[in-house]
C-alpha positions as CSV (number, residue, x, y, z in Angstrom):
1,X,0.3,0.2,0.1
2,X,3.1,2.4,0.5
3,X,4.2,1.4,-2.6
4,X,1.1,2.3,-4.4
5,X,0.9,6.3,-2.2
6,X,4.4,6.6,-2.9
7,X,3.9,5.9,-7.0
8,X,0.7,8.2,-6.8
9,X,2.5,11.3,-5.4
10,X,5.1,11.1,-7.8
11,X,2.4,10.5,-10.4
12,X,0.8,13.3,-8.8
13,X,3.9,15.7,-9.1
14,X,5.8,14.9,-12.0
15,X,2.1,15.3,-14.0
16,X,2.5,19.0,-13.6
17,X,6.4,20.7,-12.9
18,X,8.5,21.4,-15.8
19,X,7.8,25.2,-16.5
20,X,4.4,25.6,-14.9
21,X,3.8,29.8,-14.0
22,X,0.6,28.1,-11.5
23,X,-0.5,25.2,-10.0
24,X,-2.8,24.4,-7.3
25,X,-5.5,22.2,-6.0
26,X,-8.2,23.6,-3.8
27,X,-10.7,20.9,-1.4
28,X,-13.5,20.2,-1.6
29,X,-15.6,18.7,1.9
30,X,-19.0,17.7,2.2
31,X,-19.7,18.3,-1.5
32,X,-20.0,20.8,-3.5
33,X,-22.6,23.4,-3.6
34,X,-24.4,24.5,-6.2
35,X,-23.1,27.9,-5.1
36,X,-20.2,27.7,-4.0
37,X,-17.6,29.1,-6.5
38,X,-13.6,28.0,-6.0
39,X,-10.8,30.8,-7.1
40,X,-8.0,30.5,-8.0
41,X,-5.3,33.6,-8.2
42,X,-2.3,34.2,-9.5
43,X,0.5,36.9,-11.4
44,X,1.7,36.8,-14.9
45,X,5.5,38.2,-15.5
46,X,6.0,36.3,-18.9
47,X,3.5,38.5,-21.9
48,X,6.2,37.1,-24.3
49,X,5.7,32.8,-24.1
50,X,2.6,30.4,-25.4
51,X,1.0,28.0,-22.1
52,X,-1.4,26.0,-22.0
53,X,-3.9,24.8,-19.5
54,X,-5.6,21.9,-17.9
55,X,-8.5,21.3,-15.0
56,X,-8.1,18.4,-12.3
57,X,-10.6,16.9,-10.4
58,X,-10.3,14.3,-7.8
59,X,-13.0,12.1,-7.1
60,X,-14.3,9.4,-5.6
61,X,-15.4,6.0,-7.0
62,X,-19.0,6.6,-6.0
63,X,-19.0,9.8,-8.2
64,X,-22.3,9.4,-9.5
65,X,-22.3,10.6,-12.8
66,X,-20.7,10.2,-15.9
67,X,-19.3,13.3,-16.7
68,X,-18.9,17.3,-14.5
69,X,-20.0,19.9,-16.4
70,X,-18.3,22.7,-15.3
71,X,-17.9,26.5,-16.0
72,X,-15.3,28.4,-15.5
73,X,-14.9,32.7,-15.6
74,X,-11.5,34.2,-16.9
75,X,-11.2,36.8,-15.7
76,X,-7.8,39.7,-16.3
77,X,-6.0,42.3,-14.5
78,X,-8.1,45.2,-16.1
79,X,-11.5,42.7,-15.5
80,X,-12.8,41.5,-18.8
81,X,-13.9,37.8,-18.2
82,X,-14.1,35.4,-20.5
83,X,-17.0,32.2,-19.5
84,X,-16.7,28.5,-21.3
85,X,-18.3,25.4,-20.3
86,X,-15.8,22.7,-19.8
87,X,-17.7,19.3,-20.2
88,X,-14.7,16.4,-18.0
89,X,-16.2,13.2,-19.4
90,X,-14.8,10.9,-16.1
91,X,-16.1,7.5,-17.5
92,X,-17.2,6.0,-20.8
93,X,-20.1,5.0,-21.7
94,X,-19.7,1.2,-20.2
95,X,-18.9,3.4,-16.5
96,X,-14.7,2.5,-17.2
97,X,-13.4,5.6,-15.2
98,X,-11.2,7.6,-17.7
99,X,-9.0,8.3,-14.9
100,X,-6.0,7.0,-12.5
101,X,-5.8,6.3,-8.9
102,X,-5.7,3.9,-6.5
103,X,-8.3,2.9,-4.3
104,X,-11.2,4.8,-3.9
105,X,-10.5,7.8,-5.1
106,X,-9.3,8.9,-8.4
107,X,-7.6,11.6,-10.6
108,X,-8.2,13.2,-14.1
109,X,-7.4,15.5,-16.0
110,X,-8.5,17.9,-19.2
111,X,-7.0,19.7,-21.3
112,X,-8.9,23.6,-20.7
113,X,-6.7,26.0,-23.6
114,X,-3.9,24.9,-26.0
115,X,-2.7,28.2,-26.4
116,X,-2.1,30.7,-24.1
117,X,-0.3,34.1,-24.8
118,X,-0.9,36.1,-21.7
119,X,-0.7,39.7,-23.2
120,X,-1.1,41.7,-19.8
121,X,1.3,41.6,-16.9
122,X,-0.5,41.0,-13.8
123,X,-2.8,39.0,-11.6
124,X,-5.4,36.9,-12.8
125,X,-8.4,35.0,-11.7
126,X,-10.2,31.3,-13.2
127,X,-13.6,31.0,-11.3
128,X,-15.2,27.3,-11.2
129,X,-18.4,26.0,-10.1
130,X,-20.2,23.2,-11.1
131,X,-22.5,23.2,-14.0
132,X,-24.5,20.0,-13.8
133,X,-28.7,19.3,-14.2
134,X,-30.9,16.8,-14.7
135,X,-32.1,17.3,-17.5
136,X,-33.7,20.3,-17.8
137,X,-34.1,21.2,-14.3
138,X,-32.6,23.7,-12.1
139,X,-29.0,22.9,-11.2
140,X,-28.2,20.1,-8.2
141,X,-28.1,21.5,-5.3
142,X,-25.0,19.1,-3.8
143,X,-22.7,17.5,-5.8
144,X,-21.2,14.5,-3.6
145,X,-17.9,12.3,-4.6
146,X,-15.5,15.5,-6.0
147,X,-12.7,16.0,-3.4
148,X,-10.9,18.4,-4.6
149,X,-10.4,20.7,-8.4
150,X,-7.1,22.3,-9.5
151,X,-5.9,24.6,-11.8
152,X,-2.7,24.2,-13.6
153,X,-1.0,26.4,-16.4
154,X,2.4,25.6,-18.0
155,X,4.9,26.9,-20.7
156,X,3.7,25.1,-24.0
157,X,6.7,22.6,-24.8
158,X,7.6,23.6,-28.6
């Protein structure tokens, strides 16, 4: 068991360590409420390189859905905000998880933006909300099984 924990920790560290601008994960306790926003703030001083971003989701095997829809609000230093909807397909149609992990806890990484050039130096904000629904019904008020959400922004290799 210790080896499995070590391998998982090493893999997590290696997945987003080279040339990264920002990496953070925020824990979710007791379920992700529809009104809860997970906020990440980071400073950009490099306006010459190209970056890409990933969203990281840690969930339990008891997560009851195949996917996870999220709203991503990105705000630049001037206060201009863009809003995206991202679908994270956590399992295939047969129920097999598209994730990595050991035991009851699984990690999923979804590419978000492939080529980012920060035009302005300064503070940026990424705010993420869960956007799960039951068909046409209003949002799922408390989404269980999601343990943490993270953002990684990394310099794009040549």
